[in-house]
C-alpha positions in Angstrom: -37.7 18.3 2.2 -41.0 19.9 2.6 -43.7 18.2 4.6 -45.4 15.9 2.1 -48.9 15.9 3.4 -51.1 19.0 3.5 -54.5 19.7 2.1 -56.6 16.8 1.0 -59.8 18.0 2.7 -59.7 21.3 0.7 -59.3 19.4 -2.6 -61.7 16.5 -2.5 -64.8 15.5 -0.6 -65.7 12.2 0.9 -68.2 11.5 -1.9 -65.5 11.8 -4.5 -63.1 9.7 -2.5 -65.5 6.7 -2.3 -66.4 7.1 -6.0 -62.7 6.9 -6.8 -62.2 3.9 -4.6 -65.0 2.0 -6.3 -62.9 2.2 -9.5 -59.4 1.9 -8.0 -59.8 -0.9 -5.5 -59.5 -3.8 -7.9 -56.4 -5.6 -6.6 -56.6 -9.3 -5.6 -57.8 -10.2 -2.1 -54.3 -11.3 -1.1 -53.0 -7.8 -1.0 -52.6 -7.8 2.8 -50.6 -10.8 4.0 -50.4 -11.4 7.7 -47.5 -12.9 9.5 -48.3 -16.4 11.0 -50.9 -16.5 13.7 -54.1 -14.7 14.5 -54.1 -11.3 16.2 -54.9 -11.5 19.9 -57.7 -9.6 21.5 -56.6 -5.9 21.9 -53.5 -6.4 19.7 -52.9 -3.6 17.2 -52.9 -4.8 13.6 -50.2 -3.0 11.6 -50.0 -3.2 7.8 -46.7 -2.1 6.2 -46.5 -1.0 2.6 -43.4 -1.9 0.5 -40.5 0.4 0.9 -40.3 3.4 -1.4 -43.7 2.8 -3.0 -44.1 6.6 -3.6 -40.5 7.8 -3.7 -38.2 6.3 -6.4 -34.8 5.0 -5.2 -31.7 4.6 -7.3 -31.0 0.9 -8.3 -27.7 0.9 -6.4 -29.7 1.3 -3.1 -32.6 -1.1 -3.8 -30.9 -4.0 -2.1 -30.8 -1.9 1.1 -34.5 -1.8 1.4 -34.9 -5.4 2.5 -32.7 -4.8 5.6 -34.8 -1.8 6.7 -38.1 -3.6 5.9 -37.1 -6.5 8.1 -36.0 -4.3 11.0 -39.3 -2.3 10.7 -41.3 -5.5 11.0 -39.4 -6.5 14.1 -39.8 -3.0 15.6 -43.6 -3.4 15.6 -43.5 -7.0 16.6 -41.4 -6.1 19.6 -44.2 -3.7 20.6 -46.7 -6.6 20.5 -48.3 -5.6 17.2 -49.7 -8.2 14.7 -47.9 -7.3 11.5 -49.0 -7.7 7.9 -47.0 -7.0 4.7 -48.7 -5.5 1.6 -47.4 -7.7 -1.2 -45.1 -5.7 -3.4 -46.5 -6.6 -6.8 -50.1 -6.1 -5.6 -49.2 -2.8 -4.0 -47.6 -1.4 -7.2 -50.6 -2.5 -9.2 -53.0 -0.8 -6.8 -50.9 2.3 -6.6 -50.9 2.6 -10.4 -54.6 2.1 -10.5 -55.2 4.9 -7.9 -52.9 7.3 -9.8 -54.5 6.5 -13.1 -58.0 7.0 -11.7 -57.1 10.4 -10.3 -55.5 11.4 -13.6 -58.7 10.6 -15.5 -61.0 12.3 -13.0 -62.0 15.8 -13.9 -61.4 18.4 -11.3 -59.2 16.3 -9.0 -55.5 17.3 -8.8 -52.9 14.6 -8.7 -50.7 15.1 -5.7 -49.1 12.9 -3.1 -51.7 13.6 -0.5 -54.6 12.6 -2.6 -52.9 9.5 -4.0 -51.7 8.3 -0.6 -55.1 8.6 1.1 -56.9 6.8 -1.7 -54.2 4.1 -1.8 -54.5 3.3 1.9 -58.3 3.3 1.8 -58.1 1.0 -1.2 -55.9 -1.4 0.6 -58.4 -1.4 3.5 -60.9 -2.9 1.0 -58.7 -6.1 0.9 -57.8 -6.6 4.6 -58.5 -5.3 8.0 -55.9 -3.3 9.9 -55.7 -0.6 12.6 -52.6 1.2 11.4 -51.0 1.6 8.0 -47.3 2.3 7.6 -45.8 3.8 4.4 -42.0 3.8 4.7 -39.4 5.3 2.3 -35.6 5.6 2.2 -34.8 9.2 1.2 -31.6 11.0 0.4 -30.8 13.8 2.9 -28.0 16.3 3.3 -25.7 15.6 6.3 -23.5 18.3 7.8 -20.0 16.9 8.1 -17.4 18.2 10.6 -14.1 16.4 11.1 -14.8 12.7 11.5 -18.6 12.8 11.9 -21.7 13.6 9.9 -24.9 14.7 11.6 -28.5 14.7 10.3 -32.0 13.7 11.3 -31.1 13.0 14.9 -28.0 10.8 14.3 -24.2 11.1 14.3 -22.2 8.8 12.0 -18.5 8.4 11.6 -16.9 9.4 8.3 -14.1 7.2 6.8 -11.5 9.0 4.7 -9.6 6.9 2.3 -6.2 7.5 0.6 -6.6 7.0 -3.1 -2.9 6.2 -3.4 -2.9 3.4 -0.8 -3.2 -0.1 -2.2 -5.8 -1.2 0.4 -7.5 2.1 1.0 -5.8 3.1 4.3 -8.0 5.4 6.4 -7.1 9.0 6.9 -8.4 11.6 9.4 -8.8 15.3 9.6 -10.6 16.8 12.5 -10.9 20.2 10.8 -12.6 19.0 7.6 -16.0 20.5 7.0 -18.4 19.6 4.2 -21.9 18.3 3.3 -22.5 14.7 2.4 -25.4 12.6 1.1 -27.0 10.4 3.7 -30.0 8.0 3.8 -32.9 8.6 6.2 -36.1 6.6 6.9 -39.3 8.6 6.4 -42.4 7.0 7.8 -46.1 8.0 7.4 -48.8 6.4 9.5 -52.5 6.3 8.5 -55.8 5.1 9.7 -57.6 2.6 7.5 -59.7 5.5 6.1 -56.5 7.1 4.8 -56.2 9.9 7.5 -52.7 10.8 8.5 -51.8 10.2 12.1 -48.0 10.8 12.2 -44.9 11.3 10.1 -41.3 11.2 11.1 -37.6 11.1 10.0 -34.7 9.1 11.3 -31.1 9.1 10.0 -29.7 5.8 8.9 -26.3 5.9 7.2 -23.8 8.1 5.3 -24.0 7.2 1.6 -20.4 8.0 0.5 -16.9 7.8 1.9 -14.4 10.6 0.8 -11.4 9.5 -1.1 -8.5 11.9 -0.9 -4.8 12.4 -1.7 -2.1 11.2 0.7 -1.3 13.5 3.6 -4.2 15.9 3.3 -8.0 16.1 3.0 -9.0 18.0 -0.1 -11.8 20.6 -0.1 -13.8 18.5 -2.6 -12.7 14.9 -2.3 -13.9 12.1 -4.7 -16.8 10.3 -3.2 -17.1 6.6 -3.2 -20.3 4.7 -2.5 -20.0 3.2 1.0 -19.5 -0.6 0.7 -21.1 -1.3 4.1 -24.1 0.8 3.6 -26.9 -0.1 6.1 -25.0 -3.3 7.1 -24.9 -2.1 10.7 -28.2 -3.2 12.3 -27.8 -0.8 15.2 -27.8 2.1 12.8 -31.0 0.9 11.2 -32.7 0.3 14.5 -31.7 3.7 15.8 -33.1 5.3 12.6 -36.4 3.5 12.9 -36.8 4.4 16.5 -36.1 8.1 15.7 -38.5 8.1 12.7 -41.3 6.6 14.8 -40.4 8.7 17.9 -42.0 6.2 20.2 -45.3 6.5 18.5 -47.8 4.9 20.9 -49.7 2.0 19.4 -53.4 2.1 20.5 -55.4 -1.1 20.7 -58.5 -1.1 18.6 -61.7 -0.2 20.4 
């Protein structure tokens, strides 16, 4: 996937940005909801957007977002950050307002970069934070060789299943090569002014298991949605750590 952020400064000036925000920032004051307790002196305040606010995810995978969201919260809390959640309904309403405002503004092109910056800046009108996180689960292509698939910094085991076995007995073929769909976490980090600080990718889990005929692995096996998708917390934590790449939280000045 191409790098999603590129050229805001060449498209829109600060005067236009703040004019748009005056129209778009109309969500209720409860948009940013902090975890219990007050931020300590010098503690970084991290606000996290709902998963896949900008990138649509198939309904079959929506239940997986809660697992990743919770682990993402715990990742930042483990690094002594004070974490806030942007309420899902309010975030969607504010995102729609920002997109609609851009669409009705002459001379401003609707692209991800513009919308993301305006959205983050609009959220900042409703709560103070030092770092804004926009996470998404994204389909990626994994290169499979034998029993393992590799992509975005991780290696995951592949489970071959025999379609003729009553209970789906596992098969194995160390010579099998193919490409499989996989899920990765994509994160974007912003300042409260909507300026990009960092983006990263981390592999999470293989999406499908190959189902093959007894005794051999077909070149193009049937693919079955993995039943245990994202149920291994270690996979999720590894993917989050890779996506954030030990991004160093800086205390506010």
